[in-house]
Structure formats: C-alpha cells, structure tokens
C-alpha positions as CSV (number, residue, x, y, z in Angstrom):
1,M,74.5,10.0,-34.4
2,A,73.7,12.2,-37.3
3,L,76.5,13.2,-39.7
4,D,77.4,16.9,-39.9
5,L,77.2,18.1,-43.5
6,E,80.2,19.7,-45.1
7,P,80.8,20.4,-48.8
8,D,83.0,17.4,-49.1
9,T,80.6,15.0,-47.4
10,Q,80.1,12.0,-49.6
11,L,76.5,11.2,-50.4
12,T,77.2,7.5,-49.8
13,D,77.8,8.4,-46.2
14,L,74.3,9.8,-45.6
15,S,71.5,7.9,-43.8
16,L,74.0,6.2,-41.5
17,G,76.0,4.8,-44.4
18,Q,73.0,3.8,-46.4
19,G,73.6,6.6,-48.9
20,W,70.9,8.2,-50.9
21,S,68.8,7.5,-54.0
22,S,70.3,9.5,-56.9
23,G,68.0,10.7,-59.6
24,V,65.9,13.6,-60.8
25,I,63.8,16.0,-58.7
26,T,61.1,18.4,-59.7
27,I,61.1,21.9,-58.4
28,T,58.3,24.4,-58.6
29,A,59.4,28.0,-57.6
30,A,57.4,31.2,-57.3
31,R,57.1,31.5,-61.1
32,G,55.0,28.4,-61.1
33,E,56.6,26.5,-63.9
34,P,58.0,23.2,-62.6
35,F,61.4,22.1,-63.8
36,E,63.6,19.1,-63.3
37,V,67.1,18.9,-61.8
38,D,69.2,15.8,-62.5
39,L,71.2,15.0,-59.4
40,S,72.3,11.5,-60.5
41,G,75.9,12.7,-61.2
42,A,76.5,14.1,-57.7
43,D,78.9,12.5,-55.4
44,T,79.2,15.1,-52.6
45,I,77.1,17.7,-50.9
46,E,79.0,20.4,-52.9
47,D,77.9,18.7,-56.1
48,I,74.3,19.0,-55.0
49,I,74.8,22.6,-54.1
50,V,76.3,23.4,-57.4
51,L,73.6,21.6,-59.4
52,L,70.8,23.4,-57.5
53,Q,72.6,26.8,-57.9
54,E,73.0,26.2,-61.6
55,A,69.2,25.7,-61.7
56,G,68.8,29.2,-60.3
57,L,68.2,28.4,-56.6
58,E,69.9,29.8,-53.5
59,V,71.5,26.9,-51.6
60,E,73.7,26.7,-48.6
61,I,74.5,24.2,-45.8
62,K,72.3,25.1,-42.7
63,S,74.1,26.7,-39.8
64,D,73.6,23.6,-37.7
65,F,75.1,21.4,-40.5
66,T,72.0,19.1,-40.5
67,G,70.8,19.8,-44.0
68,L,70.6,22.2,-46.9
69,K,68.8,25.5,-46.9
70,I,67.2,25.9,-50.4
71,A,65.4,29.1,-51.4
72,D,63.8,30.7,-54.4
73,P,65.8,33.9,-55.2
74,D,62.4,35.6,-56.0
75,G,61.4,35.0,-52.4
76,G,58.3,32.9,-53.1
77,P,57.3,29.4,-52.1
78,L,59.4,26.5,-53.2
79,V,58.2,22.9,-53.7
80,I,60.7,20.1,-54.2
81,A,59.2,16.8,-55.2
82,E,60.0,13.4,-56.7
83,F,60.2,13.2,-60.5
84,E,57.8,10.6,-61.7
85,S,58.2,7.6,-59.3
86,G,61.7,8.5,-58.0
87,S,62.9,8.6,-54.4
88,T,65.5,11.3,-54.5
89,A,63.7,14.3,-53.0
C-alpha cells in the first residue's frame, strides 16, 4: 500500500521503507538556464518543499497525497533530472 504524503512524512519511509537517494537534482525551467538544488539535507517532505520553494519553484503536495506538484512560476515547462550520475530525481 502506498504511503500518503504529509509534510512530516520522513523520507526514510518512502518506497515501502526503502527510503530515497538523497543528493542533488538539476532543474531547467522556462528561462532555460539549468540550476542545481541540493536535497541531501532533507529529512521530511516539508524539507523538500522548502528547498524547492527557496529555489524559486511552486511546490505543494498533490491533492491525492501521492506526490509533489512542482511548477515553474513563469508557467513554462519544467524539467527535473539527475545531477551527473545521481539517483535522486
């Protein structure tokens, strides 16, 4: 059974208790210049939300609690990818 995401959900509880791979992601927004966001210090979903919002993105938990809704405030396309050979994105 999938875990409902809440702000205080621990990242170690994701993937049926297997956790997640912390690290850096690369984001390319409508402006076209890629930038990195370091998520390695995050422990909860709220930590991820705050880090992405600090990077200038609009972020919220999806209404069905299954993931995050991440948007470019300029309304353009958004690409989230691995940084180098990471496995965070």
